[in-house]
C-alpha positions in Angstrom: -37.8 -10.3 -100.8 -40.3 -7.5 -99.6 -39.2 -5.3 -96.8 -40.6 -5.5 -93.3 -42.5 -2.3 -94.0 -44.2 -3.7 -97.1 -45.0 -7.2 -95.4 -46.5 -5.0 -92.4 -48.9 -3.4 -95.1 -50.4 -6.9 -95.6 -50.5 -7.7 -91.8 -51.7 -4.7 -90.2 -55.5 -4.2 -89.4 -56.1 -1.2 -91.9 -59.6 -0.2 -91.0 -59.1 -0.5 -87.3 -56.0 1.8 -87.3 -57.7 4.1 -89.6 -60.6 4.4 -87.2 -58.2 5.0 -84.2 -56.3 7.7 -86.1 -59.7 9.3 -87.2 -60.9 9.4 -83.5 -57.4 10.8 -82.3 -57.4 13.6 -84.8 -60.7 14.8 -83.8 -60.0 15.1 -79.9 -60.8 18.6 -78.8 -58.2 18.5 -76.0 -56.1 21.6 -76.5 -52.8 20.2 -75.3 -53.3 17.2 -77.5 -54.4 18.6 -80.7 -51.8 21.4 -80.5 -49.0 18.8 -79.8 -50.0 17.0 -83.0 -50.2 20.2 -85.0 -46.7 21.3 -83.9 -45.2 17.8 -84.5 -46.4 17.6 -88.0 -45.8 21.3 -89.0 -42.2 20.8 -87.8 -41.5 17.3 -89.0 -42.9 18.1 -92.7 -42.0 21.9 -92.8 -45.5 23.0 -93.3 -45.7 26.4 -94.9 -47.6 28.5 -92.3 -47.4 31.7 -94.4 -50.0 30.2 -96.8 -52.5 29.3 -94.3 -55.7 31.4 -93.9 -55.3 30.7 -90.2 -51.8 31.0 -88.7 -52.9 30.6 -85.0 -52.8 27.0 -84.2 -55.1 27.6 -81.1 -57.9 28.6 -83.5 -58.0 25.1 -84.9 -60.6 23.0 -82.9 -58.8 19.7 -83.7 -56.0 18.3 -85.7 -58.1 17.5 -88.6 -59.3 21.2 -89.0 -55.6 22.0 -89.2 -54.8 19.2 -91.7 -57.7 20.3 -94.0 -56.9 23.9 -93.5 -57.8 26.6 -96.1 -55.1 28.8 -97.8 -55.1 32.5 -97.9 -57.0 34.1 -100.8 -54.7 34.2 -103.8 -52.3 31.5 -102.5 -53.3 29.3 -105.4 -54.6 30.6 -108.7 -55.8 28.9 -111.7 -53.5 29.1 -114.8 -54.7 32.3 -116.8 -55.1 30.3 -120.1 -58.8 29.1 -120.0 -58.0 26.2 -122.3 -55.6 24.6 -119.7 -56.7 21.6 -117.7 -55.6 22.2 -114.1 -53.6 20.3 -111.7 -56.2 18.9 -109.1 -54.0 19.2 -105.9 -50.8 20.0 -104.3 -48.3 17.3 -104.0 -46.1 15.2 -106.1 -46.7 13.4 -109.4 -46.5 9.8 -108.9 -47.0 8.9 -112.5 -48.7 10.1 -115.5 -49.2 9.2 -119.1 -51.2 7.4 -121.7 -53.9 4.8 -120.8 -52.8 2.1 -123.1 -54.9 -1.0 -123.8 -56.9 0.1 -120.7 -53.9 -0.1 -118.5 -52.6 2.6 -116.1 -49.0 2.7 -115.1 -48.3 2.5 -111.2 -44.5 1.9 -110.8 -41.6 -0.3 -111.7 -43.4 -2.2 -114.4 -46.6 -2.6 -112.3 -49.9 -1.7 -113.9 -53.7 -1.8 -113.1 -56.7 -1.3 -115.4 -58.8 1.6 -115.6 -61.9 -0.9 -115.3 -60.4 -1.9 -111.9 -59.8 1.5 -110.7 -63.3 2.6 -111.5 -65.0 -0.4 -110.6 -66.9 -0.6 -113.9 -65.7 -1.9 -117.3 -68.1 0.3 -119.2 -67.1 3.5 -117.3 -63.6 2.7 -118.4 -64.3 2.5 -122.2 -64.3 6.3 -122.9 -60.9 6.5 -121.4 -59.3 3.9 -123.6 -56.3 5.7 -125.2 -57.0 8.7 -123.0 -54.4 10.1 -120.2 -54.0 10.0 -116.5 -52.2 11.6 -113.8 -51.7 10.3 -110.2 -50.7 13.0 -107.5 -49.5 12.1 -104.1 -50.5 14.3 -101.1 -47.9 14.3 -98.4 -48.6 15.4 -94.8 -47.3 18.9 -95.4 -49.5 19.6 -98.5 -52.8 21.4 -98.8 -55.4 18.7 -98.7 -58.3 20.2 -100.6 -58.8 18.9 -104.1 -60.0 21.4 -106.9 -61.7 20.8 -110.2 -59.3 20.3 -113.2 -62.1 21.5 -115.6 -65.6 22.7 -115.5 -68.2 19.8 -115.3 -71.5 18.4 -114.1 -71.3 15.6 -111.5 -73.1 12.5 -113.0 -72.2 9.8 -110.6 -70.2 8.8 -107.5 -68.8 5.2 -106.9 -67.7 4.2 -103.5 -65.4 1.2 -104.0 -64.6 -0.8 -100.9 -61.1 -2.2 -100.6 -57.8 -2.2 -98.5 -56.2 0.8 -97.1 -52.6 0.3 -98.0 -50.2 3.2 -97.4 -49.8 5.3 -100.6 -46.4 6.4 -99.7 -43.8 5.9 -102.5 -42.3 2.6 -101.0 -45.7 1.0 -101.0 -46.5 2.3 -104.4 -43.5 0.6 -105.8 -43.9 -2.7 -104.0 -47.7 -3.5 -103.8 -49.2 -4.6 -107.1 -52.4 -2.9 -108.3 -52.5 -0.9 -105.2 -54.7 2.1 -106.2 -57.0 -0.6 -107.7 -57.3 -2.3 -104.3 -57.6 0.6 -101.9 -60.9 2.1 -100.9 -61.8 5.0 -103.0 -64.4 7.4 -104.2 -64.9 7.7 -108.0 -66.4 10.9 -109.0 -67.7 11.0 -112.8 -68.2 14.3 -114.4 -69.6 15.4 -117.7 -67.7 18.1 -119.4 -67.4 19.8 -122.9 -64.6 17.5 -123.9 -66.3 14.2 -122.7 -66.2 12.3 -119.5 -63.8 13.1 -116.7 -63.1 10.8 -113.6 -61.5 12.3 -110.5 -60.7 9.5 -108.0 -60.0 10.0 -104.3 -58.1 7.2 -103.1 -57.9 6.4 -99.5 -54.9 4.9 -97.4 -53.8 3.5 -94.1 -54.5 6.1 -91.4 -55.5 8.7 -93.9 -58.7 7.3 -95.3 -61.4 10.1 -94.9 -63.0 11.6 -97.9 -65.3 14.5 -97.9 -67.0 16.2 -101.0 -68.5 19.6 -101.2 -71.9 18.2 -102.5 -72.5 15.5 -100.1 -70.1 16.1 -96.9 -68.2 12.9 -95.6 -68.5 9.9 -98.0 -65.8 7.8 -96.4 -66.2 6.5 -93.7 -68.2 4.4 -93.3 -66.0 2.0 -95.0 -67.9 -0.2 -97.8 -68.6 -3.6 -98.0 -70.1 -3.4 -101.5 -69.9 -0.9 -104.4 -72.3 1.9 -103.8 -73.3 4.1 -106.7 -75.0 7.4 -106.4 -76.8 9.0 -109.5 -76.4 12.9 -109.3 -77.9 13.5 -112.7 -80.7 16.0 -112.5 -79.3 17.4 -109.1 -77.7 20.3 -110.9 -74.3 19.9 -109.1 -72.2 22.1 -111.5 -68.7 22.9 -110.5 -66.4 25.4 -112.3 -62.8 24.9 -113.4 -60.7 25.4 -110.1 -63.6 25.1 -107.7 -62.9 23.1 -104.5 -64.6 19.8 -104.9 -63.4 17.5 -102.2 -61.0 17.1 -99.4 -59.1 14.2 -97.7 -59.6 14.2 -93.9 -56.0 13.1 -93.7 -54.2 12.8 -97.0 -53.7 10.4 -99.8 -53.8 10.2 -103.5 -55.9 11.7 -106.4 -56.1 10.2 -109.9 -57.6 12.1 -112.8 -58.7 10.3 -116.0 -59.5 12.2 -119.3 -60.4 10.8 -122.8 -58.5 11.2 -126.1 -58.1 14.8 -127.2 -57.0 16.1 -123.8 -53.2 16.1 -123.8 -51.1 16.3 -120.5 -48.1 18.6 -120.8 -45.0 16.7 -121.8 -42.8 18.6 -119.4 -44.5 17.0 -116.5 -42.9 14.0 -115.0 -42.9 11.5 -112.0 -41.6 12.8 -108.8 -42.1 16.4 -109.9 -43.8 18.8 -107.1 -47.0 20.5 -108.2 -49.5 22.9 -107.1 -53.3 22.9 -107.5 -54.3 25.3 -110.3 -51.1 24.9 -112.4 -51.3 23.9 -116.0 -51.9 20.1 -116.4 -52.8 19.8 -120.0 -54.2 21.5 -122.9 -58.0 21.0 -124.0 -58.7 21.2 -127.7 -61.6 22.9 -128.8 -62.6 19.9 -130.9 -62.1 17.5 -127.9 -65.2 15.2 -127.1 
């Protein structure tokens, strides 16, 4: 029988709670925002030494702290230019082959690439490719960087639920990443298409991109596609591409010919910029 925590995921008003948290984390009341910052920093053992701004009084509100920049050099791209890069700090939830169009979630649970991307045709190039799912906890750096150099082709805002993406929920809620609200970012690269999916979650559902600002909220009622071809949005490997206004999960899909490193495994702690996989010069 599901636990009370899991049952609550179905019963709670996801979007209402997320709107309330968004409001509370942007209040500019000094005593309130400093209280929140201290609580999170202490509870989750935030590494202040890495922060570009170490004075909590300098943050106008809690969300500014949550999306804080790091000091120059705190994260660096792997020196081998043929290495695909980890997109975010956090913990690997799962990674591996996209087999028969299916992506492994946890404990025998799968969802399809077509469901995740909201498009059967968009999923076809990733058939037999590979994926990685990275979970960002409250202590992590919440900016997402480019795994590889690419041109933005399209974004797809897929409406959905806002289940928690904490490990207990991932293991218990079927097809969760394909059910949560998310922003799918499609890039064209020299090895072919690459999809970077920013997955929202309960209380932590805001997504902001460097090319368009805040994309979520508003929360969607229908799939919204934006064609960015011809807008010359070109991002280099390791460039910042987006951030979570509050944290969540990022999923990267790559086509056959790009191979994720075998030493990477579920539950492993990772940092943005470290080697994720090797890109063959003949890929694409």
